N, C-alpha and C positions, 0 to 999 in steps of 0.2 A: 775072738781076734784079740785081745788085752786093745783098754781105747789108748791103755801111751804108744803102741806098735805103727796106730796110724791116724793123718790128720786135714782136714782138710785145707789147711795151713790160710795165712793173712791173707792173699792176692785179694781174695776179692770184695775183702772190704777196706779197702787202700783206693779211696771214688780217683778215678780214668783225670777230672777236673783240678782236681788240691795242689795247688801252685804255692802253699807256703808249712815250713810248719810244725802253724796255728793251726789251719785245714784236718792236716795229718792225724794231729791232737787232739783235736776232735772225732776222730777219724775211730780213730784205733779205740776213742772210750767203749765204742756197739764192735769190737770184736771177741769171733768164737773165734779163730784158726785153732784152737788145739784143742784143749780138756781143761787145761789147767784155769780159762775164765773163771771159770763155775765158784770155785772155792775159793780164789781171791776177792781183797775186796772190791781191787777197781785195779786197769788201767793204767800201768805209770809208763809215757810215756817221756824219751828225754827231755826234757831244758838246757835253757842258757841263748850264747848270740847269735845268731841266725846270718852274723857274719864267722865262721868263733875260728882265731885265729888254729885251735886246739879242737881237738876229738876227741875223749875219753869213751871207750865203750868197753861195760860192763859184763857183770852173766847178766842179773836177774836183778827185780827190788829184791828186798826183806823186808823182815815184819813193817819195820816202820818207816822202810817209801810206800810199804801198801797202803797204811794207815794212810798218810800220805798225799798218798798222792805221787811223792816227788823221788827222783835217782839218789841215792845218794845224799840221804843227808836221817842215817846213821851211824854209832863206826863208827864202817865202812868210810861212809866219807868225812868224817869230819878227820878223820888220819889221811885221808885224803889231799882233803883242804890245806892240813901241816902242813906236808910235802914236797905240794905244789910248791904253796908263800918260801919252805922251805930250796927250794928247788932256784926262783927267781921268774915264774911262769906268772904271769899279769892274770889271779880268776878271771876278772871283765871280758875274757877274752875267748875264750870257751863252747863247747857242747858239749854236758854230761844226754851218755845217755846208755841202755840193755842191749844183748843179740835176745832176749829172752825179753818180753810187759807189762810179765807177770809171773807172779811169786809162787814159786811152786814151793809147799812144807808135807812138813808128816803135823800129824796129834803128838808133841808124849808130855800125855795131865790137863791140861792150865791147857802146853806153852805152843807156839807154831815153832816149830826148827827149818833153818832151810834144809832144801834138799836140792838134790844140782841136778839141771835140768835134763831132760836126754837129747839125743840126735835130730829123732819127733820134733821135739819142742823148739828147739837149735830153726829149726827149718821151718816146719810152719812163718815162724819169725821173721825170720831173712827175710822179705821181703815187706817190715813197715821199717832193716836196716838199711834199705836199698832203695828206699824211694828216705830217707831221712838223706842220705850221703848226697839226690840227688839236686837238693834245695840244699845246698851247704861245700861253699872251697876252703878247706880246709889244708896249713902249708904243713901239719906234722896231725898223722890221727897214731891216738898208743890202746893201747891193747892190752888192757887189762885180765889179765888171768884162761886159760886155759879155752871156757865156754866163750870166749868171744875169739879166740882165735881162731878158735871150732868155723863157729860163721861166719868166719871174711876173711882166713885162709884156707881155712879143708880140716881136717881130721889127720893125719901126716907131720904137722906143725908143732915145736915142740919147745913153746916158754922159754925150756927154763935153756935150751941150745942156744938161744937165736934173742936173748935178752940183751933190752939197750942201746940195739945193732938200730944204725937208719939201713931202715931197705925199701922199694924206692913202690914208694901205691900212684896206681891201681895193681900197678904191674906185680905186686906180694899176695896182691890178690883170688884168694882157686874159684872166685869166674872176673877178669877183668873187665868186661865188656861191661859188667853187670853195672858200676863205678864207674866208666871210663865218663869223660866229659868233654867238648868242644867246645873250649871255653869264647862267648863269646859274651863285648862289650857292650853299652850304653848305644853304637850307635849301632851294633849287627851287625859289624866284622867282629871277623875270629879277631882274640888276639892270644901275646907272648904274655904268657907268665911264670912262675919258677912251679916247677917239678913237685909236688910232695909226698910227703918220704909218714915212713912204717914204724913205730916204734912198739915194741910189745912189749909187757912189767910184770909180773907181778900182782895183782890183784889183794887190795891193799891191806880184807879181811882175812891175806895167804900174814899177815903184816900180826892181828894181834889172835891170828892158831897154832905161832911162831912158838916157836921155845927158847930163841936166844928169838923176840921183840928186837933188838936196836940194831944186832945187824940188818934182820927182812927188814927195816923199815931203813936203812942206811942205805942194801941194796935198792929199792926203790925210791931211793932219791934221787941216788948215781943215777938208772935211767931216767927220770923227772928233769934230769943233771944233761941227758942226755938233748931229747926235749927241749928245754931251752936253748941250746948251743947250733937250736938247727932254725930255733926262727931267728938266729941274730940281734 
């Protein structure tokens, strides 16, 4: 059976006692939940504010991210930052991660070219996303592109059909129970908190590949403006 048809998954690499994102990040560096870890330079875990108002979920790290060990620091990341600024979202209150934490690529001469993760990679890596969300309490979740949508919302969700629309979270998840949390305050009692929403949009790399980049970029900014409006 080809290796990409099955994978043990990340669950066994997640320490049950990990209480912080920093502890998860450290554990993820040793993840061998699928075969991608063998060729990638390193695990690229999420980064940002643990108390983020907005959580962005992308596809996977690219070549630059794989080398630097940080998500969204390559060309797509720079474009996303510009769109975030233009939409009026405070970048200080963001957490950015990917559905798949290792770079999947194919060699073309000496170049490493992006290769879209298979469903087996998405499923294998999903426990890291669930663990991240257990430690995050955003007001809005932003899904960037089809791979992230498959990881969180299931294979039938179509970004092109539902982009820029405020959806309930975690009710719109493929398995809402994985992301549902009882809000507990510092006194240990249940708190009343504003409901979290989700917005799907295109991945910024799709803007870079678009025939009409200006129109694609304008569409991304418009979707992120919906996010800004939801933050109030």
